[in-house]
C-alpha positions, -999 to +999 in steps of 0.1 A: -533+251+789-497+246+779-488+253+742-475+217+739-508+203+752-528+225+729-507+214+699-511+178+708-549+181+712-551+199+678-531+171+662-554+145+677-584+163+663-568+165+629-560+128+629-596+119+639-610+142+612-587+126+586-597+091+597-634+099+595-630+116+561-610+086+548-637+062+560-664+082+542-644+084+510-635+047+511-671+037+518-683+058+488-655+051+463-637+020+474-599+019+477-592+023+440-616+052+436-603+071+467-574+095+467-555+114+493-567+146+478-603+136+481-597+126+517-579+159+525-608+179+509-634+160+529-615+165+561-609+202+554-571+199+558-541+202+535-523+173+519-495+180+544-520+176+572-529+141+560-493+130+553-483+143+588-504+114+603-504+088+575-477+082+549-500+069+522-535+060+512-525+023+519-516+032+555-550+050+560-568+019+547-549-004+570-556+018+600-594+017+593-595-020+587-573-027+618-595-004+639-628-021+631-633-039+664-630-006+683-663+004+668-681-028+676-686-026+714-717-043+729-737-019+752-738-045+779-709-066+793-711-102+782-689-132+780-683-163+759-711-173+736-733-144+745-705-119+736-699-136+703-735-131+694-736-096+708-706-085+687-721-097+655-754-081+662-739-047+672-718-049+640-749-056+619-769-029+636-743-001+633-730-009+598-755+012+579-748+043+601-711+040+609-687+054+582-659+034+598-678+001+595-691+009+560-655+016+549-644-017+564-672-035+545-662-018+513-624-022+517-627-059+525-629-066+487-597-048+479-575-058+508-549-073+485-541-037+474-530-025+508-528-053+534-495-072+539-494-107+524-511-132+548-530-106+567-566-096+562-597-086+582-612-121+580-583-134+600-587-105+625-624-111+631-619-149+631-593-145+659-616-123+680-646-147+674-624-177+683-614-161+716-651-157+726-659-192+715-629-205+735-643-187+766-676-205+759-658-239+759-640-229+792-674-220+807-690-253+796-713-236+771-698-256+742-683-291+742-645-293+744-644-312+711-659-283+691-635-271+664-632-235+676-612-222+646-635-238+620-667-224+637-651-190+641-642-189+604-677-201+594-694-173+615-671-147+599-677-161+564-715-162+570-717-127+583-696-114+554-719-131+530-750-118+548-736-083+547-731-085+509-766-098+501-783-075+526-766-045+510-777-055+475-813-064+485-822-040+513-793-016+518-785-034+551-820-028+566-824-065+573-788-073+583-796-078+620-823-103+611-799-122+588-772-124+615-798-136+641-809-162+615-773-174+613-771-180+650-805-197+652-793-222+626-758-226+642-766-230+679-786-262+676-759-277+654-735-270+683-758-286+707-767-254+724-802-247+736-808-209+738-837-215+762-817-234+788-786-213+783-804-179+785-789-168+752-802-134+741-802-117+707-812-143+682-848-131+675-864-146+707-857-118+732 
C-alpha cells in the first residue's frame, strides 16, 4: 500500500477515534463540562491530533450534532409515513447504546454555546421529518391540506420531550414505547388508519 494511502487511512482512523471520544465525553459531561484535553485523553491522541481535525471544542460539537441523522438508519427501506415512524423508533431504540446519539441528546440543551445563530438540531430534524411527511402527502397517505411543517415540528418536540422524561424516569428503557405512543395518538388525528394503511411500528406489529 502506498505511503500516502496509509497516511490517509491513519488520519481517518484518528478522526473517527476523536469523534467517538468527543461523543462519550459530551454525553457524560455536557458541552460546558467537556474539554479538548479530556477528549484527547479518551481518544488516546495528543492535543495536536485533535486540533489537526477539529479547530475547537465548538467545531467538534457541531460535527456531532450535524451528523446525528447518519446514525439513525432504519434496517429496512421505507418511504413516506412509514419512514418517518421508522426513523423515530430507530432513534429511540439506539439512543441508550449509541455514544453519538447520547451526545446529541445532551448537547441539545447547550446548542446556543456552539451552534450558529438561527441553526439548531430541532430545525435539522424538523426538515428531515417534513421531507418524509411530504412524501406521505405525495403518496396519498396524508391529505394535501395537512400542515407539514407544523406536524413535523410537533413530532420533533414530542420526541424531544419523551427523551427527556424517559431518561429521568427509566434511563431511556421505555423510550421506544413512548415514541410509539406519540404515533398512536397522532395518526388518528391526521385521519390515518394504521390498519388500512399497513403502518408498522406503533405497538401493533
